[in-house]
C-alpha positions as CSV (number, residue, x, y, z in Angstrom):
1,M,0.0,0.0,0.0
2,S,1.4,3.4,-0.9
3,R,2.4,6.0,1.7
4,A,-0.3,8.4,0.3
5,R,-3.0,5.8,0.7
6,I,-1.9,5.0,4.2
7,R,-2.0,8.8,5.0
8,D,-5.5,9.1,3.5
9,D,-6.7,6.1,5.5
10,V,-5.3,7.6,8.7
11,R,-7.0,11.0,8.0
12,S,-10.3,9.2,7.3
13,A,-10.1,7.2,10.5
14,I,-9.3,10.3,12.6
15,A,-12.2,12.2,10.9
16,V,-14.7,9.5,11.7
17,Q,-13.5,9.2,15.3
18,A,-13.5,13.0,15.7
19,A,-17.1,13.1,14.3
20,R,-18.2,10.5,16.8
21,L,-16.7,12.5,19.7
22,M,-18.4,15.7,18.5
23,A,-21.8,13.9,18.1
24,E,-21.7,11.9,21.3
25,D,-19.7,14.0,23.7
26,G,-20.8,17.4,22.4
27,I,-17.2,18.6,21.6
28,E,-17.6,21.8,19.5
29,D,-13.8,22.5,18.9
30,Y,-12.6,20.8,15.8
31,G,-9.0,20.9,16.8
32,L,-9.7,19.3,20.2
33,A,-11.9,16.6,18.6
34,K,-9.2,15.7,16.0
35,R,-6.3,15.6,18.6
36,K,-8.4,13.5,21.0
37,A,-9.5,11.1,18.2
38,A,-5.8,10.7,17.1
39,R,-4.8,9.8,20.7
40,Q,-7.7,7.3,21.1
41,L,-6.7,5.6,17.8
42,G,-3.0,5.6,18.8
43,L,-2.1,7.9,16.0
44,P,-0.1,10.8,17.5
45,D,1.2,12.0,14.1
46,T,-0.5,15.4,13.8
47,G,0.8,15.7,10.2
48,S,-2.1,13.3,9.2
49,L,-4.9,15.2,10.9
50,P,-7.9,15.8,8.6
51,N,-9.1,19.3,7.9
52,N,-12.3,20.7,9.4
53,A,-14.3,20.1,6.2
54,E,-13.4,16.4,6.3
55,V,-14.5,16.1,10.0
56,E,-17.7,18.1,9.2
57,A,-18.6,15.7,6.4
58,A,-18.0,12.7,8.6
59,L,-20.1,14.3,11.4
60,R,-23.0,15.0,9.0
61,Q,-22.8,11.3,7.9
62,Y,-22.7,10.1,11.5
63,Q,-25.7,12.2,12.4
64,E,-27.7,11.1,9.4
65,I,-27.0,7.4,10.1
66,Y,-27.3,7.2,13.9
67,L,-29.2,10.3,15.0
68,P,-31.5,11.5,12.2
69,D,-34.6,12.3,14.3
70,D,-32.8,13.6,17.4
71,Q,-30.6,15.8,15.2
72,R,-33.6,17.4,13.3
73,R,-35.4,18.1,16.6
74,R,-32.3,19.5,18.3
75,V,-31.4,21.8,15.4
76,A,-35.0,23.0,15.0
77,A,-35.2,23.8,18.7
78,L,-31.9,25.6,18.7
79,R,-32.8,27.6,15.6
80,E,-36.1,28.7,17.2
81,Q,-34.2,29.8,20.3
82,A,-31.7,31.6,18.2
83,L,-34.5,33.3,16.3
84,E,-36.1,34.6,19.5
85,L,-32.7,36.0,20.5
86,M,-32.3,37.6,17.1
87,H,-35.7,39.3,17.4
88,G,-34.6,40.7,20.8
89,L,-31.3,41.9,19.4
90,A,-32.8,43.3,16.1
91,E,-31.3,46.8,16.5
92,F,-27.8,45.2,16.2
93,N,-28.6,43.4,12.8
94,P,-28.0,39.9,14.2
95,H,-26.8,37.0,12.0
96,L,-26.8,33.4,12.9
97,A,-23.5,31.4,12.4
98,G,-21.9,28.2,13.6
99,S,-23.2,24.7,14.1
100,V,-26.8,25.8,14.7
101,L,-26.9,27.4,11.3
102,S,-25.1,24.6,9.5
103,G,-27.3,21.9,11.1
104,I,-24.6,19.9,12.8
105,A,-25.2,21.2,16.4
106,G,-24.3,18.7,19.0
107,P,-25.9,18.1,22.4
108,Y,-24.1,21.0,24.1
109,A,-24.1,23.4,21.2
110,T,-23.5,27.1,21.6
111,I,-25.7,29.5,19.7
112,Q,-23.4,31.8,17.8
113,L,-24.7,35.2,16.7
114,Q,-22.8,37.9,14.9
115,L,-24.0,41.4,15.7
116,Y,-23.2,44.3,13.4
117,T,-23.0,47.8,14.9
118,D,-20.6,50.7,15.1
119,N,-21.1,51.0,18.8
120,A,-20.0,47.8,20.6
121,K,-20.6,49.5,24.0
122,A,-24.3,49.7,23.1
123,V,-24.5,45.9,23.1
124,E,-23.1,45.7,26.6
125,L,-25.5,48.4,27.8
126,F,-28.3,46.5,26.2
127,L,-27.5,43.5,28.3
128,I,-27.0,45.5,31.5
129,D,-30.3,47.4,31.0
130,R,-32.2,44.1,30.7
131,G,-30.5,42.6,33.7
132,M,-28.9,39.8,31.6
133,S,-25.8,38.4,33.2
134,Y,-22.9,37.9,30.8
135,R,-19.2,37.1,30.4
136,S,-17.1,39.4,28.2
137,G,-14.1,38.4,26.2
138,E,-12.8,38.7,22.7
139,S,-12.2,36.7,19.6
140,R,-9.6,37.1,16.8
141,L,-11.1,37.1,13.4
142,F,-9.8,37.8,9.9
143,L,-12.0,40.6,8.5
144,G,-11.5,42.7,5.4
145,G,-7.9,41.7,4.9
146,E,-6.8,42.1,8.5
147,M,-6.8,40.2,11.7
148,R,-8.8,42.0,14.4
149,A,-9.7,41.4,18.0
150,V,-13.5,41.8,18.4
151,P,-15.7,41.8,21.5
152,V,-17.7,38.7,22.5
153,F,-20.4,38.6,25.1
154,T,-21.5,35.2,26.3
155,I,-24.9,34.8,27.9
156,D,-27.0,31.9,29.2
157,D,-30.3,31.7,27.4
158,D,-32.5,29.2,29.2
159,G,-29.7,26.8,29.8
160,V,-28.1,27.2,26.3
161,E,-25.0,29.3,25.9
162,A,-25.1,32.1,23.3
163,E,-22.0,33.9,22.0
164,L,-22.6,37.4,20.7
165,T,-19.7,38.4,18.6
166,V,-19.8,42.2,17.9
167,L,-18.5,43.3,14.5
168,E,-18.6,46.6,12.7
169,T,-21.3,47.5,10.2
170,R,-18.7,47.6,7.3
171,D,-17.8,43.9,8.1
172,L,-21.1,42.9,6.5
173,R,-19.5,43.5,3.1
174,A,-16.5,41.4,3.8
175,P,-16.0,37.7,4.3
176,V,-15.3,36.7,7.9
177,R,-12.8,34.0,8.6
178,A,-11.2,32.5,11.8
179,T,-7.8,32.6,10.0
180,P,-6.5,34.1,6.8
181,E,-6.5,30.7,5.1
182,G,-9.7,29.4,6.7
183,R,-13.1,28.9,5.3
184,I,-15.6,31.8,5.2
185,I,-17.8,31.7,8.2
186,E,-21.4,31.3,6.9
187,R,-23.9,33.7,8.4
188,A,-27.7,34.1,8.0
189,K,-29.9,37.1,8.8
190,T,-33.2,36.7,10.6
191,A,-35.3,36.2,7.5
192,I,-33.2,33.3,6.3
193,V,-33.4,31.6,9.7
194,E,-37.2,32.0,9.6
195,T,-37.2,30.3,6.2
196,L,-35.1,27.5,7.5
197,L,-37.6,26.9,10.3
198,E,-40.5,27.0,7.9
199,R,-39.0,24.1,6.0
């Protein structure tokens, strides 16, 4: 068997195991899932790790085979919850992103919302005025050709964590990536989420 074939088989095995960990254990971090999967399979060679797209494909396949009904119910419930949050945050032009949008949300999924405003402080004041407890932090994203640190507010919404990433209005016209080489982070405005739920 060729070295390339062996490498492909290793990548595939790690992707399948990482997908199982994400589906069953609720791991949301692709990197963590891949490293843990490699360790469990006795394959410490990180040079053979699959990319996120390969793991996501394996995760979708796993969910379709083993969890089809549970997955549909979970995603629908999380999208409804996200939509309610989006209506409440309408003044900040919210967009849904992450696993709830893509439909691969696991049992401990976080609702990821991107808010677009030129006044990040207004988001924090909004939360304070409504008595909503939150944690503040920041995330580094690649926006419009530059890496920027952007504010993130994490709230508990009826037992589900929601991350509110605050971006500038101009960022709506640019692709958002986690890294310069990474995939574009898909996002959907309120009307699109409503359409997804109607289906």
